[in-house]
C-alpha positions in Angstrom: -52.2 -56.1 -41.8 -53.0 -53.3 -39.2 -52.5 -56.0 -36.2 -48.7 -56.3 -37.6 -48.0 -53.1 -38.2 -49.4 -52.2 -34.4 -47.3 -55.0 -33.3 -43.8 -54.0 -34.9 -44.8 -50.3 -33.8 -45.0 -51.2 -30.4 -41.9 -53.2 -30.5 -40.0 -50.2 -32.0 -41.4 -48.1 -29.0 -40.2 -50.8 -26.0 -36.7 -50.9 -28.1 -36.4 -47.0 -27.9 -37.7 -46.9 -24.3 -34.9 -49.3 -23.2 -32.2 -48.2 -25.2 -33.1 -44.4 -23.8 -33.1 -46.0 -20.1 -29.8 -47.5 -20.5 -28.3 -44.6 -22.1 -29.6 -42.8 -19.1 -28.5 -45.4 -16.4 -24.7 -45.8 -18.0 -23.7 -42.1 -18.8 -21.0 -40.9 -17.7 -21.4 -37.6 -15.5 -20.3 -34.3 -16.5 -17.6 -32.6 -15.0 -20.0 -30.4 -13.7 -21.8 -32.8 -12.0 -18.7 -34.3 -10.7 -17.8 -31.3 -8.8 -21.0 -30.8 -7.5 -21.1 -34.4 -5.8 -19.7 -34.8 -2.0 -17.8 -37.6 -3.8 -14.4 -37.3 -5.8 -15.6 -38.7 -9.4 -12.3 -40.5 -10.9 -12.2 -41.4 -14.7 -9.3 -41.6 -17.0 -10.7 -39.3 -19.6 -10.7 -35.7 -19.8 -12.3 -33.4 -17.7 -12.4 -35.5 -14.9 -10.1 -36.2 -11.5 -6.9 -38.0 -12.4 -7.3 -41.5 -10.4 -5.2 -41.6 -7.7 -2.0 -43.8 -7.8 0.4 -44.7 -5.1 4.2 -46.4 -6.6 7.3 -46.9 -5.4 10.0 -45.2 -7.3 13.3 -46.8 -8.3 14.7 -44.9 -5.1 12.2 -46.7 -2.8 10.1 -43.8 -2.4 6.5 -43.9 -2.6 4.6 -41.1 -4.7 0.8 -40.6 -4.4 -0.8 -38.6 -7.3 -2.9 -36.8 -4.9 -0.3 -35.7 -3.0 1.0 -33.5 -6.0 -2.2 -31.5 -6.3 -1.0 -27.8 -7.2 1.6 -28.7 -9.5 1.1 -29.6 -13.4 1.6 -33.2 -13.7 2.7 -35.3 -16.6 1.8 -39.0 -16.6 3.4 -41.2 -19.1 3.1 -45.0 -19.1 6.2 -46.9 -21.0 8.0 -50.0 -20.9 11.9 -51.0 -22.1 10.8 -53.1 -25.1 8.5 -50.3 -26.5 10.2 -48.6 -29.2 8.2 -45.7 -29.4 8.4 -45.1 -25.7 12.6 -45.3 -26.0 12.1 -42.8 -29.1 9.8 -40.2 -26.7 11.7 -40.1 -23.9 14.3 -37.9 -24.4 11.4 -35.4 -25.3 9.8 -35.9 -21.9 13.3 -35.4 -20.2 13.9 -32.2 -22.4 10.6 -30.8 -21.2 11.0 -31.4 -17.5 14.3 -29.6 -17.6 12.6 -26.9 -19.3 9.5 -26.9 -17.0 10.6 -27.7 -13.7 11.0 -24.1 -12.1 7.5 -24.0 -13.2 6.7 -26.8 -11.1 6.1 -29.3 -13.7 6.4 -33.2 -12.4 6.9 -36.1 -14.9 5.7 -39.3 -14.1 7.3 -42.0 -15.8 5.1 -45.1 -15.0 6.7 -48.7 -16.2 4.3 -50.9 -17.1 4.9 -54.5 -15.2 8.9 -54.8 -15.9 11.2 -55.6 -13.1 12.6 -53.0 -11.2 16.3 -53.6 -12.5 15.0 -53.2 -16.5 13.4 -50.0 -15.7 16.5 -48.8 -13.7 18.6 -49.7 -17.0 16.5 -47.6 -19.0 16.2 -44.7 -16.4 20.0 -44.6 -16.5 20.5 -44.9 -20.5 18.2 -42.2 -20.7 19.8 -39.9 -18.2 16.0 -39.5 -16.8 16.2 -36.9 -13.3 12.2 -37.3 -13.0 10.9 -40.1 -10.8 10.4 -43.5 -12.2 7.6 -45.4 -11.0 7.2 -49.1 -10.8 3.4 -50.2 -11.6 4.6 -54.0 -11.1 1.2 -55.7 -11.0 -0.2 -53.2 -13.8 -3.0 -51.9 -11.2 -2.3 -48.6 -11.9 -1.9 -49.1 -16.0 -5.5 -51.0 -15.7 -7.1 -48.2 -13.4 -5.8 -45.6 -16.4 -7.3 -48.0 -19.2 -4.0 -48.3 -20.6 -4.1 -50.5 -23.8 -1.1 -49.3 -25.6 2.2 -47.7 -25.1 3.0 -45.3 -24.6 0.2 -43.3 -23.2 0.5 -40.2 -21.5 -1.7 -37.9 -19.5 -1.4 -34.4 -18.6 -2.9 -33.6 -15.7 -3.5 -30.0 -13.9 -2.8 -28.4 -10.7 -6.6 -29.1 -9.6 -5.6 -32.9 -10.5 -8.0 -32.8 -13.4 -6.9 -34.9 -16.8 -6.7 -31.9 -19.4 -5.6 -34.6 -22.1 -4.5 -37.8 -23.1 -2.7 -39.0 -25.9 -1.7 -42.7 -27.0 1.5 -43.3 -29.0 4.6 -41.4 -29.2 4.9 -37.9 -29.0 7.6 -35.1 -30.2 9.0 -32.2 -28.7 6.8 -30.2 -30.2 3.6 -31.9 -29.8 4.4 -32.1 -25.4 4.6 -28.4 -25.4 1.8 -28.0 -27.0 -0.3 -30.2 -24.7 1.8 -28.8 -21.6 0.2 -25.6 -22.2 -2.9 -26.8 -21.1 -1.8 -27.5 -17.9 1.2 -25.2 -17.0 -0.2 -22.4 -14.5 1.3 -19.5 -16.8 0.2 -20.8 -20.0 -3.0 -22.1 -19.1 -4.3 -18.8 -17.9 -3.2 -17.1 -21.3 0.4 -15.5 -20.3 
């Protein structure tokens, strides 16, 4: 009987050690260690640098997220067939109009639709901020977008301060913008 107990205690000890080792090896670095490292660590989650993107607009211009450092950026992933995306888009336009003078950039990333479809949507909602075309879905994959709509709130340093999956109201957008707008984030 004592041999069976020792065997199972040994099995449990090995499982605990292997589990601890796995947790240690697969951990996500903290924002402090990411900032201290010589390389930029990116992850599509709060407290980490937003993964860079380089996409074409409906107008044929290229926009690279890293070129927007110094400005607060709201990134919204959407598609024209998505009912909640349609419902929230006027709120994004209103937020953009209200905060453009504070440097707010809104990037509406269309997920894998034809440029004509995205352009019709932008015209229907009178969007005045850039509509980006993620034709192959590469950026959506990088950002781990599994549901639409999904929004990321990126501060002036390029760090994701919040993210939200699902439709957003004007009030919810405003509350999250407080985290990234320079005057509001500073507590003014």
